[in-house]
N, C-alpha and C positions, 0 to 999 in steps of 0.2 A: 504493499499500500504506500502510495506516494502522497504525503500531506499536501493539501492545496497551498499551504503557506510556502511550499517549495516548488510550485508548479511551473515556473517560468520555462524550465527546460522540458519538463514533462508535457506541457501543452504543445510543443512542437512535434511530439510523437503521436499522441491520440487524445481524443476527448474523454472527459469523465463519463463513465458508463453507469446508468442508473436503471435498475430493474424495478418496474412498478408492479406491485401485486394489487390488481384492481380489475373491476369489471370493464372489459374492453369496449362494451357497447354503451357505457355511461358517457353522457355529454361532458361531464366534469372530468372524467379520466382523459378523455380525448383532448380537452382544453389544456390540461396540465402537460400531457405528453407532447402535443404539438408546440406549445410554448417553450418547453424545455429543449426540444429538438431544434427549434429555431434559434435558440440561444447558444447552440454549440454542443449540447450534451448528446450522447449516444443513448438512446432510450429503447428498452425492451419491455414488453408487457406480458405478464403471466396471469391469465384470467381463467375462472371456473367455467366461463361460457364461451362458446365459439363466436367469432366476430360475424356480425350480420352484413358487413361490407368490408372492403379492403381500404378503408379510409386512411390507414396508417402507412401504406406503401409510398405515396408521394413524398412523405416526410422522412423516409429512411428509418422508420420505427419498426422494430422487430416484434412480430407476434410469436411468442415463445411457447405457446400451448394451444392446441387445437382439439379440445375435448369433444367427445361425441355429443351432438346437439340433443340427444335423447336424455342425457343426464341433467335434468332440470334443476335449477337452483333451489326451488322449493323443497324437493326431496332431499337434496344435499344438506340443507339447513336443518331439517328435522332430525336427521340421524348422524350429523357430523360426518356424512359420507365424503365431504370434500377432502378429508384427511388422506383419502386414497391418492390424492394428487401430490402428496409430500415427496415421494421418490422422483416424480416428474419435475417438481420444483428444484430439487437438488441437482438433477441433470441439467436443468436450464441454467442454474447458477454456475455449474462447472463449464458449460459451453459458452455462456455469455460473459462470464468473468466480470461481474459488476463490481464497481467500487462502492456502491451504496444499494441496499435493498430497502424499498419504500412501500409499505403496505397502506393502501387507502381503505380504511375501515378497521376498526379495532377488534372486531369479533372474529368473523370467518377468515378473511385475509390476514388479519392480525395474528391469529393463532398459527396459521400455516407458516407465516414468516418467523414467528417466535420459535417454532419447532425446527425450523431449518438450521438454526444455530449460526446463521451468517451475521456478521457485523462488519461495518456499522449498519444499524437497523433503525429505520424511522417508521413511526405509525402516525397517520393522519386520521383523526376521528371526524366523522361526517354528521352524526345525528343520533339515530335510534341505537347505534352501536354502544353509546354510553348513556343515552337518556332512557332507553327502554330495556335493552337486552340484559344488562347486568342485574336487573331486578326481577327477572323471571323466577329464579331460584338461586340457591347457594352455588350450584355448579357453574351457571352462566356468569355469576359475579366473580367467581374464582378464575374463570377462563380469561376474562377481560383484565383483571388485576395482574394475572401472570403475564399476559401479552404486553401490558404497559411496563411491567417490571423489566422485561427483556429488551425493551426499546432503548436506544441511545439518545433518541430525541422524540418528543411528542408534539404534534401540531394540531391545531383546531381551527375550524372555519369561522368561529365566532367566540366572543367572550362568554356567551351563554354556555357553549360547549366546554370552554376552559373551566368554568365552575363545576360542571358535571364530572370532568376528568379528575378534578381535585378531590372529589368524593371517593375516588378509587386509588389515587396515588398522590404522593407529595412532590412528584417531579415537576420541573418547570415546563410550562406549555408555551409554545410559540403560536400566537394567534395570526393566521394568515387566511383571510376570506377568499372565496372563489373569485370575487372581483368581476368587474365589467370592462370589456373592451370599449373605451370611449371613442375609438375611431369608428366603431360599428354601431353602438347604441347612442344615437344622436337624435335630437329633435327634428322631425320632418313634418311641419304643419300642413304641407300639401296633401298628405295622405288621409287627413281627416275628412269625414263626411259632414260638412257644415249644416246639412239639413236635419241631422239627427244628433242626439246625445247618446254616445256609445259607451257602455260599461263592459269591462272585460275581466276574465278570470283565466290565468295561465297556470294550471296545476293538473296533476294526475287526478283522475276521477275516482277518488277513494274516500271512504267515509270520514276519516280524520281531517280531511281538508274542507269539510263542511260546505260544499258547494250548493247543497240543497238550500241552505239559509240565504245564499246569494240569490238564488232563483226566486224564493219567496219574497225577499226584500224588493227585487226588481218588479215583481208583480204588484206589490203594494204601492210602489212608487208610480207605476203606470196608472193604477187606479186613482191615485191621488191627483195625477196630472194627465187626464185623458187627452188633452189637446197637444201634448208634447209627443214628438216622434222619438221613441226610445228603442234602443237596441241592446241586446245582451249577447256577447260573443264568448263562448267557452272553448278554450284551447286545451286539449289534453285527451288522453284515453285512460280507461281503467274499468274496474269491476262494477262501478256504480253507474256507468253510462245508461243502461237500460232503465234503471230506477229514476235517474234524473230526467230522462226524456219523457217518462210516464208522468212525472210531476209537472213538467211543462205543459203537457196535454191537459191535465187536470185543472191547471190554472188558466187554460185557454190563451196561452201566449206563444203558441208555435210560430206564428208569423213574425214575432219579434226576437226569437232566440235562435242562434246559430251554433251548432256543435261543429267546430272546425276539425276535431280530431287532433292528433299529435303532429306538430309541424317540425320539419327539419330546422336545426338551430339557426341556419343562415337566413331563414325567413321570419324568425321571431321578432327581430328588431322592427321590421316594417309592420308586422301585425300589431305590436304594441303601440306604434305611432298612429294607428287607426283609432285608438281608444281615447276617450275623454277622461276616463278614470279606470284604474285597475284595482280589483278587490281581492284580497287574500285574507280570509278570516278562519284560518286553520285552528284546530283545537290545540295543536302543538306544532312548533316549528323551530328548528335549530338556527336558521338563517333567513331564507327567503330570497332565492336568487332572482326570481321574476320580479319581485318588488324592487330590488336594486336596479334591475335592468330598466323598469318603467321609470324610476326616478331619474336615471341617466338620460332618458328621452323626454324629461320634463312632463311626464304624465302623472298627475296626482294619484296617490295611493290611499286606500282605506284598508287597514289591517286589524287583526285581532290583538288581544293583549298577550298572545303567546310570547314566551321569553325571547326567542330569536328575532321576532318582528319588532318588539319594543326596543330592542337594541339598535335597530336600523332607523326607526321612525321616531321623531319628536312630535308629539301630538299637537296639531294645529300650527306647526311651524313648517314642516316638510311633508306632512301627511296627516291622516286621522287615525286614531286608535279607538276601536269599539269593542264591546263585549261580543264574543263570537256567536252567541245564540240569542242576542237581544235584537230582534228584528226591527223594532222601532228605532233603536239607536243607529242601526245600519242604514235604514231608510232616511233618517234625518241627515246623516253624513253625506249620503248620495245627493239628497235634495240641496244641501248647502252648495255643493260643488256644481250641480246642474244649473242653479239659478245665478251663479256669479262667475263669469268668464275671468274677471279680474282676479278673483280668489284662486282660480285654477292656475292662472299665470304666475302669481306670487308664490304659491306652494311649489309649482314646478321648478321655478328658478332656485328656490331654497333647497329643493331636493337634489338638483344637479350639483350644487355647491357641496352638499354633504357627500355625495358619491365621489366627486373629484378629490375630496380630502381623505376619505377613508377606504374607498373601494375601487380604485383605479387598478385594473388588471395588470398593467405593466409594473406598477409598484409592488403588487402582491407577488408577481412572478420573481422579481428581484429579491424579495424577502425570502422566498423559498430557496433561491440559489445561494443566499447568504447562509442559510441553515446548512446546506450541503457543504459549503466551504468550511464552515466552522466544525462540522462533525468530522471532516476528513483531516482536521488538524489535531483531533483529540489523541 
């Protein structure tokens, strides 16, 4: 191992190699991998799931594991069956010869990385891996505590997650958000439909994201203002789609609600710019990427009091915070924004300033690179 603090000669030979233990189909994994590869790192990915596309080839990123697509993540989780991949991981480590092993998720990928015995080893926590998984039973808590103990560095995407990590270990935590590419997520006023007030939600269609309350609130707002042209755009896929579509029918708002499905990430910025307000009233949230993306586009946001969302939004300054199941409160927050374009503009500008200060993707990427530099000097 050549310490980064002595890298001047080493850099002329080859780049630092980082092996990411992470879901190769996750947009967040792809963002980190592409960003690091573009910064001169040699990146390999070991995933429990087979890639759905060859997105990694153009960036010179190596896919180090091609599991059988039939071995679904759900079954693997239930029986810790992913541990069968440990010999394959050790083979990948031998072949790729990384300088750093970096697991993105403290439970499943974190355990495989911890058992590999490779160092230096980094764990990035993402959300449920430290907010929910450790509290299922004593075994799951022990697994995560063991994984964090084996890590040479621990990263978290928010200060909310940092607090959860500190319930499991006293190690220092480097807070590095997912961040927003401010060259991509910019304000595009021309994409808005000026004849309508458009409300949007960009989340997986799962129960804990509470999209049903968004739909009910929209229906109440429409009934309160029958003369207004209102639209609700729901971006995402998930198990709740059929139930949510049935709710829309029951409320007789089919003509005003659009289910866009899951969009490729390169189309998300333009879709957000079509909105007048974005709503995320999840029951729990570790960060809220779509919220920060909307703020970067100067689109006002309404969020729940979930820990990770309150960390991002200052109520009435750069967004609105409501109780996630308080329909009247949600309706009133929507109504305030609908009735005042000036308020939307002021909140949008304040939101952009907060993103520039705290969630600039380039700054977040450099922060991760500094962790790599530091850990290689240990």
